N, C-alpha and C positions, 0 to 999 in steps of 0.2 A: 434041471429046474433052476439052477443058479443063473444060467445064461438066459433062460426065459424071463426071469425076474428082472435082469438087467435091461433087456429089450423093452419089457413092459413099463418099467419105471421111467426109462428114457423117453418112451412115447408119451406117457402121462405128463411128464414135465414139459415136453414140447407142446402138448395139448393145452397146458395152462397159458402158454404164450399165444397160441391160436385164440384162446378165449379172450385174451386182452385185446387183440385186433378186432375180434367179432364184437366186442363190447361197444366199440366206436360206431359200428353199423347199427347195433341195437338201439343206442341212444337216439340217433337221428331218426330211425324208422318209427320208434315209439312216439316221437314228438310230431313228425310231419307226415308219416305214412309213406315215405319214399326211401328206396335203397340208395344210399349215398355212395355212388360209384367212385367218388373222389377220395374216399377215406384212405385208400392205398397211396395215392399221390400225396396226401397230407402226412402220412407216415414217412415217405421218402423225403419230403421237404423238411420235416422236423429233424431227421437224422442228419441231413446234409447241412442244415443251418448250424446245428451244434458242432459238428466236426470242423466246419469251415471257420466258425468263430474261435474255436480252440486253436486252430492252426494260425490264426492271426494274433495270437498272444494272450487271449483272455484265459484266466485260470478256469479250471473245470467247473467250479460252482458258479463263477460268473457267466460262463458260456451256457450253463444249464438254465440259470435264471433269465438270461437274455433270450434264449431259445423259447422258454416257456412264455415270456411276454410276447414274443413275435407270433407264436402259434395261437395264443389267446386273441391277439389283435387280428390275425388273419381269419380265424374262425368267425369273429364278430363281423368282419367286413363281408365275408361270404354270406352270412345270414342276412345282412342288411342289403347287399347289392344283388345277390342271386335269389335267395329264397323268398324274401319278403315281397318282392314285386309279383311273384307267382302264386300268391295265396289264392286258394279256391280255383286254381287251374287244374286240368287233368293231371293225374299222377305221372303219365308218360312225359309231360312237359318238364316236370321236376327231374325225372330220371335223365332225360336228354340234357338238361342243364348241368347235372352233376357229371355226366360224361364229358361235356365240353369243358367243365371246370378241371377235370383230370388233366387234359392236355395243356390247359393254361398254367396249372401249377407245375407240371413237369417242365414246360418251356421256361417259366419264371425261375425255377430252381437252376436249370442249366444256364440261363443267362446271367444270374447273379453269382452262383457258386461254381459254375463249370460242370463238365460232364465226366471228369476223371474219377475212376473208382478210388475211394478213400478208405483207409483202415480206421477202425474205431476201437480203442482199447479202454475199457472201463476199469482196468486194474484187477479184474477177477480172473485167476488162472483157470484155464479149461483143462484141468487134470482130474484123473479119477479119484474118487473119495470112497474109501472102504466102509461100507455099512453092513457089518456082520457077514462079511464074505461077498457081498454084492457091490460091484463097482458102479458108482454114480458120479457123473460129472459135477464138479463144484460149480461151474458156471450155470449148468442147468438148474441146480438147486437154488442158486442165488436168483436167477431170472424167474423161476417159478414162484419163489417167495415174494419178490417185488410185484409180479403180475397178480398173484393171489391176493396180496394186501390191497392193491389198488382196486381190484374187482370187488373185494369185500367192502371197502370204504364207500365206493360208489353205490353198491347195492343197499347198504344201510342208509346212505344219504337219500336215495330216491324212495326208500321204503318208509322212513320215519320222519322226514322233514316236511315242512310246508311246501317247499319247491317240488319235492318228490310227489306229494299228493296232487299238486297242480299238474305235474307231468302225466300222472296216471289218468287224470280227468281229461286232459287234452288228447291223450292217446285213445281214450274211449270215444270221445265225440267232440270235435273242434267247436261246433256251433253251440252245443250245450255248455261247454266250458266258458265260452265267451258270454253267454247269457247269465252265467253265475258270477261274472266279474273277474274271471281269471285272465290276467294279461297274457295273451297268446304269444305276442312278440317277445315279451320278457322271458317266457319259458323257452322259446326257441333259441334265444341268445344264450341262455344258461347252458342248454343242451349242446349247442355247437361249441361253446367254450370248453365244456367237459370233453367233447370229442377231440378238440385240439390238444388238450393236455394228455389224453389217452394216446393220441397219435405220436406225441413226443416220447413217451415212455416206451411204446412199442417200437418206434424207430431206433431208439438207443439200444434196446435189447437185440432186435433183429440185425441192426447194423453192426453191432459188436460181434455177432456170430457169423454173418455172411459178408460183411463189408458193406460200406455205404455206396450203393450203386442203383441204377435205375431199375434193375430187376426187382428191387424191393416192392415197388408198386404192383408188380404182378404176383409176387409171392404172397402178399397180403390177401389176395383174392382166395387163398386157401380158407379164409374165413367164411366163404359162401357155403360150402358143405357143412361147416359148423353151424351156421344159421339154419340151414334146412333141417338138420337133425334136432337142434335144440328149440327152434322157433324164433321168428324174427322179432318178437316183442318181449322176450323173456331174458332177463339178466342171468337167472339160474340156468336157463336153457343154453346160453352162451358158454357157461362153465362146463356143463355136462357134455354138450356137443363138442367142445374143444378137447375134452379128455377122450371121448370116443374116437374122434378123428386122429388125435395124436397116437393113441395106443394101437388103433387098427392099422394105420399106415406103416408103423414100424414093424409090427408083427407080420404084416403081409409082405413087406420087403424081405424079411429074414426067412420066412418059411415058404412063401410062394415064389419068391424071386428065383431060386434055382430051377423052378419048374416053368414059370412063365417068362423069365428073363428079367434083367435089372430095370431099375427105374420105376418100380411099381408104386412106390410111395408118392410119386408125382401125380398119378391119375387115380389111384385106388379110392381116395376120399370122395371123388366125384362120382365114381361108380356106386359107392355105398350110399351117397346122398340120392342118386337116381333111384336105387332100389327102395330107399326109405320113402321117397315121394309116392311110390305106388301103394304103400301101406298106410302111412300117416302123413299126408301132405302138409298139415299145419305144424308138424314138429312135435317133439315130446312135450313141450311146455307151451306150445302155441294155442291160441284160442280158436275153437271151431266156429266157422261162419256158415250160417244157414241162410240161403237166399230163397225167399218166398216168391213164387211166381203167381 
C-alpha cells in the first residue's frame, strides 16, 4: 500500500504539471475555437529564452522578467499577425496556421539561442521527502504547488472578472459578443498573453525536470489526452484531466509494465483518451453539441 501511494501521489503531482500545459490550449480554444498546435513550441521557446539569458549573465529574476516580457510580446505579435487576419475563416485554416507557427518558432529558437541541450536548475532539490512514511519528491511538490496556484489564479480571473465574462461570451458566440460591444480583438490579445505566461511557467518546470531541449515541444502534446478527458473548453476539466492522465500513466507503467513491456507511460494516456472518446467525446466537463438537421 505504501508503494502504491507513492506511485499514485507521484502521478497526481505530474498530472498537475500536465494541467498547466493543457491550460494554455484551453485558453486559446475557448477564445478562438482552434486547437493551438504551437503551444508546445511556445513552451520550448520560453524555456530556451530563460536559460539562454541566464547563461549570458542576467540574474535569475532578471532573466525571468525579461523572458516574461518576451513571451508576452511574442504572444501579442502572434495574435496580431497570425490570428487576426484569419478572423471568420474556417477552423482548419487556423489550425494549419498554428502548425506552421510551430515550425517557425522552433526555427527561430534554434537560430537565436542554438540547438544544444541546456540544463536548467531552479534551485529545488529533486530528493525524496518523507510524508508519514510515503516518499514524495520535493521538486514534484514544488512544481505542483506552482502549477496549482497559477491554474487557480487564472480560473478565478476568468470566472469573476470582467475580462473573464467577456471571454465566456466570446467562447459561446463570436458574433453575439461583437453585437453586445465586446472587443473581440482585445479579448484575444489578453488570452494569447495569458497563454504566453503559462508557456513560460510550464517551460521552466518541464525544462528543469527534463532539460531544455527540442523534445519539450513534443512532450507537451501529452496535454492532448488531458483535453480529451477533461474537455477542450473547461479549465476545471484541464485540472481533472491532468490528474487522471498523470495517475493512470504511472500506475500503468508500474503494474502493467512487467506484463506488456516498458515505456507504457508514453502511450497509455492516448489509449485512455481513445477509449474515452467512444464513451464521452465532449469530455467530462465539455459542452454537448447537438446538430439539428
